C-alpha positions in Angstrom: -45.7 12.4 2.2 -46.7 11.7 5.8 -45.6 14.4 8.2 -45.9 14.9 12.0 -48.5 17.6 12.9 -47.1 19.7 15.6 -47.6 23.4 14.8 -50.7 25.4 15.9 -51.8 25.6 12.3 -51.4 21.9 11.9 -53.5 21.1 14.9 -56.2 23.5 13.9 -56.5 21.9 10.4 -56.4 18.4 11.9 -59.2 19.3 14.3 -61.2 20.7 11.4 -60.7 17.6 9.2 -61.6 15.2 12.0 -64.7 17.2 13.1 -65.8 17.5 9.5 -66.2 13.7 9.5 -68.5 14.2 12.5 -65.9 12.7 14.8 -64.4 14.0 18.1 -60.8 15.4 18.1 -59.0 13.8 21.0 -55.9 15.5 22.4 -54.5 12.4 24.2 -52.1 11.0 21.7 -48.5 10.2 21.3 -48.3 11.0 17.6 -50.5 13.0 15.3 -49.6 12.7 11.6 -51.1 13.9 8.4 -50.7 14.3 4.6 -50.8 17.7 2.9 -51.7 18.3 -0.8 -50.4 21.8 -1.3 -51.7 23.8 1.7 -54.7 21.5 2.3 -54.5 18.8 4.9 -56.2 15.8 3.2 -55.6 13.0 5.7 -54.9 12.7 9.4 -54.3 9.9 12.0 -53.1 9.5 15.5 -51.6 6.9 17.9 -52.2 6.8 21.6 -49.9 4.2 23.0 -51.0 1.0 21.1 -54.3 2.4 19.7 -54.6 4.0 16.3 -57.4 6.5 16.1 -58.8 9.6 14.4 -58.0 8.2 11.0 -59.7 10.5 8.5 -59.2 11.0 4.8 -60.9 14.0 3.1 -63.9 12.8 0.9 -62.3 14.1 -2.3 -59.2 11.9 -1.7 -60.7 8.6 -0.5 -60.2 5.3 -2.2 -56.5 5.8 -2.8 -53.4 5.0 -0.9 -53.6 7.8 1.8 -55.0 5.7 4.6 -52.4 3.0 4.0 -49.7 5.6 4.2 -51.0 7.0 7.5 -51.3 3.5 9.0 -47.9 2.5 7.8 -46.3 5.5 9.5 -48.3 5.1 12.7 -47.3 1.4 12.9 -43.7 2.4 12.4 -43.9 4.9 15.2 -45.6 2.4 17.5 -43.0 -0.3 17.0 -40.2 2.3 17.3 -41.5 3.2 20.7 -41.5 -0.5 21.8 -45.1 -1.5 21.0 -45.7 -5.2 20.7 -49.1 -5.0 19.1 -51.2 -2.2 17.7 -55.0 -2.0 17.6 -57.8 -0.1 15.9 -61.5 0.1 16.7 -63.7 1.0 13.8 -67.3 0.8 12.7 -68.1 -2.7 11.4 -68.6 -1.4 7.9 -65.0 -0.2 7.8 -63.4 -3.4 9.1 -62.6 -4.6 5.6 -60.5 -1.5 4.8 -58.2 -2.3 7.8 -58.1 -6.0 7.0 -56.6 -5.0 3.6 -53.9 -3.2 5.6 -52.9 -6.4 7.5 -55.1 -5.9 10.5 -56.8 -9.0 11.8 -60.3 -8.8 13.4 -60.4 -10.0 17.0 -63.9 -9.1 18.1 -66.9 -8.3 15.9 -69.5 -6.4 18.0 -72.7 -5.0 16.5 -71.4 -1.5 17.2 -67.6 -1.8 16.7 -64.9 -4.1 15.4 -61.6 -4.5 17.2 -58.7 -5.3 14.9 -55.0 -6.0 15.7 -52.0 -5.4 13.5 -50.0 -8.7 13.3 -50.5 -11.9 15.2 -50.2 -10.7 18.8 -52.9 -12.8 20.3 -51.5 -15.9 18.7 -48.0 -15.1 19.9 -49.4 -14.5 23.5 -51.1 -17.8 23.6 -48.2 -19.7 22.1 -45.8 -18.1 24.6 -48.0 -19.5 27.4 -48.6 -23.0 25.9 -46.5 -24.6 28.7 -49.1 -23.3 31.3 -52.0 -25.2 29.8 -53.5 -27.8 32.2 -56.1 -30.3 31.5 -59.3 -30.4 33.6 -62.2 -28.2 34.7 -60.4 -24.9 35.1 -61.3 -21.5 36.3 -60.0 -17.9 36.2 -59.9 -14.7 38.0 -58.8 -11.4 36.6 -57.3 -9.0 39.2 -55.5 -5.7 39.4 -54.3 -6.0 43.0 -53.4 -2.4 43.7 -52.0 -3.8 46.0 -52.7 -7.5 46.8 -55.0 -7.8 49.9 -56.5 -10.6 52.1 -59.6 -10.0 50.1 -57.9 -11.0 46.9 -56.4 -13.9 48.7 -59.8 -15.1 49.9 -61.3 -14.8 46.4 -58.4 -16.8 44.9 -58.6 -19.5 47.7 -62.3 -20.0 47.3 -62.0 -20.1 43.5 -59.0 -22.5 43.6 -61.0 -24.9 45.8 -63.7 -25.3 43.1 -61.5 -26.1 40.0 -58.7 -28.3 38.9 -56.5 -25.3 37.9 -57.1 -21.6 38.6 -55.6 -19.1 36.2 -55.0 -15.8 37.9 -54.6 -13.1 35.2 -52.9 -10.0 36.7 -53.8 -6.8 34.8 -50.6 -5.7 33.1 -51.6 -2.1 32.5 -49.4 0.3 34.5 -52.0 2.8 35.5 -52.1 1.9 39.2 -50.2 3.3 42.2 -48.4 0.0 42.5 -46.4 -0.9 39.4 -47.2 -4.1 37.4 -44.0 -5.9 38.4 -44.7 -5.3 42.1 -48.4 -6.3 41.8 -47.4 -9.5 40.0 -44.8 -10.3 42.6 -47.1 -9.7 45.5 -49.8 -12.0 44.0 -47.3 -14.7 43.5 -45.8 -14.3 47.0 -49.2 -14.1 48.6 -50.5 -17.3 47.0 -47.3 -19.3 47.0 -48.8 -22.2 49.0 -51.7 -22.8 46.6 -50.6 -25.7 44.4 -53.3 -25.5 41.7 -52.6 -21.9 40.8 -51.1 -20.4 37.6 -50.3 -16.7 37.8 -49.7 -14.8 34.6 -50.1 -11.4 33.1 -53.1 -10.4 31.1 -51.1 -8.6 28.4 -53.5 -6.6 26.2 -56.2 -9.2 26.3 -58.1 -9.0 29.6 -59.1 -5.7 31.3 -56.4 -3.9 29.4 -55.8 -0.3 28.4 -57.2 -0.9 25.0 -60.0 1.5 25.5 -61.5 2.3 22.1 -62.1 6.0 21.3 -65.7 6.9 21.4 -65.5 9.3 18.5 -67.2 7.0 16.0 -70.0 6.0 18.4 -73.2 7.9 18.6 -73.8 9.9 21.7 -76.6 7.6 22.9 -74.4 4.5 22.6 -73.5 3.1 26.1 -69.7 3.3 25.6 -68.7 1.6 28.8 -71.1 -1.2 28.2 -69.7 -1.8 24.7 -66.2 -1.8 26.1 -67.1 -4.4 28.7 -68.8 -6.6 26.1 -65.7 -6.4 23.8 -63.4 -7.2 26.7 -65.4 -10.2 27.7 -65.7 -11.4 24.1 -61.9 -11.4 23.9 -61.7 -13.5 27.0 -64.4 -15.9 25.9 -63.2 -16.3 22.3 -59.4 -16.7 23.0 -58.2 -17.0 26.6 -60.9 -19.3 27.9 -60.8 -22.1 25.3 -57.0 -22.0 25.2 -56.6 -22.6 28.9 -59.7 -24.8 29.3 -61.5 -22.2 31.5 -65.1 -23.0 32.3 -65.7 -20.7 35.2 -64.8 -17.1 35.9 -64.8 -16.0 39.5 -65.6 -12.5 40.8 -66.2 -10.9 44.1 -69.3 -9.1 45.1 -69.1 -5.3 44.8 -71.0 -3.2 47.2 -69.4 0.2 46.3 -68.2 0.6 42.7 -71.0 1.0 40.1 -68.7 0.2 37.2 -67.5 -3.0 38.7 -71.1 -4.1 39.5 -72.0 -3.3 35.9 -69.0 -5.4 34.7 -70.1 -8.3 36.8 -73.7 -8.2 35.4 -72.3 -8.0 31.9 -70.1 -11.0 32.6 -73.1 -13.0 33.7 -74.9 -12.1 30.5 -72.0 -12.5 28.0 -69.9 -15.4 29.2 -72.5 -18.1 29.0 -72.5 -17.7 25.3 -68.9 -19.0 25.3 -69.7 -21.9 27.7 -68.3 -20.1 30.8 -70.1 -19.9 34.1 -69.8 -16.7 36.2 -69.3 -17.5 39.9 -69.7 -14.7 42.4 -68.0 -15.0 45.8 -69.1 -12.9 48.7 -66.4 -10.4 49.6 -64.4 -10.9 52.9 -65.2 -8.4 55.6 -63.0 -6.8 58.3 -64.7 -4.5 60.8 -67.4 -2.4 59.3 -66.7 -3.1 55.6 -65.3 -5.4 53.0 -61.6 -5.6 52.4 -60.6 -3.5 49.4 -57.4 -2.2 47.9 -58.9 1.2 48.3 -59.0 0.7 52.1 -55.4 -0.4 52.0 -54.3 2.7 50.1 -56.2 4.9 52.6 -54.4 3.1 55.4 -51.1 3.7 53.7 -51.9 7.4 53.4 -52.7 7.6 57.1 -49.8 5.3 58.1 -52.3 3.1 59.9 -50.2 0.0 60.1 -52.4 -1.8 62.6 -55.2 -1.5 60.1 -52.9 -2.7 57.3 -52.2 -5.9 59.3 -55.8 -6.8 59.2 -56.2 -6.1 55.5 -53.1 -7.5 53.7 -51.0 -10.7 54.0 -47.6 -10.4 55.5 -45.8 -10.4 52.2 -47.7 -7.3 51.1 -47.1 -5.6 54.4 -43.4 -6.4 54.3 -43.3 -4.7 50.9 -45.2 -1.6 52.0 -42.8 -1.1 54.9 -39.7 -1.7 52.8 -37.4 1.0 51.3 -38.4 -0.2 47.9 -42.0 0.9 48.4 -41.1 4.4 49.8 -41.8 6.2 46.5 -45.1 4.5 46.0 -46.2 5.3 49.5 -45.1 8.9 49.2 -46.9 9.3 46.0 -50.1 7.9 47.6 -49.8 10.4 50.4 -49.3 13.3 48.1 -52.2 12.6 45.7 -55.8 13.4 46.3 -57.8 10.6 47.7 -59.6 8.7 44.9 -61.9 5.7 45.1 
């Protein structure tokens, strides 16, 4: 019987079982479950939001129904907590095992396979079928934490070069500004651009589906693999569905991760028939416009600076009562790039 592992003894045995498989035990999970045979923990698995991970069955008990029982319980818990789709990353050699448990492979990478439980990607595309436009289309994927004049400039430049520009707003709520606010500010800040379609990225573009690194060797470039999987998802599913032939990005003078992502995009996307177009970032004063500069100005209550960095719709929100909690949170947190 599958049971939730919550006691100190449970956690010790779960760690031992996971590490015995030469994997890393990760403490960031919503549920940790296992199966005992007598006093021996013979199977363990975890769920972190919509990712299933640390799935290990003792060697003496492999080949039976234990993995299926773990997955069934974790899927139940995920849907109970409002999950729409559940994902698992595994070594390519293990992908068939999860396909037998009703997981569908989304991306096959030489190092990892990403699988999804159910038909989430197909449901996402079908739900957005009325947004499909014919022509030579492009896309930008933006977080907009918050929406700035820099974002506006990138979107304007991109929209001028395509028939329809799809603006995918990152859905993941790990930013200072909540997703619904970021989405609203993008729509309000671009309302006069007629060939624009603004939609959320769901799980399928720069999402929080960050695969656990426990099954990758230490020398594997984890962030690089993650970027390649993310871009493969975009190239394989989103781009052909929406007729996207160009993906636009801004230049990045500061953030190494963003620069690496841009370089990876130029290397991966041509394999899917997609051109990467880089747009020079808009500058104000001594530097480029960035959401980081905007958040710093909010912390310092530098409203004259904000007027030069964000459109009026964003500034109105920042100065509204609705934004008070967001602004106070920014002022009370340590400054992060």
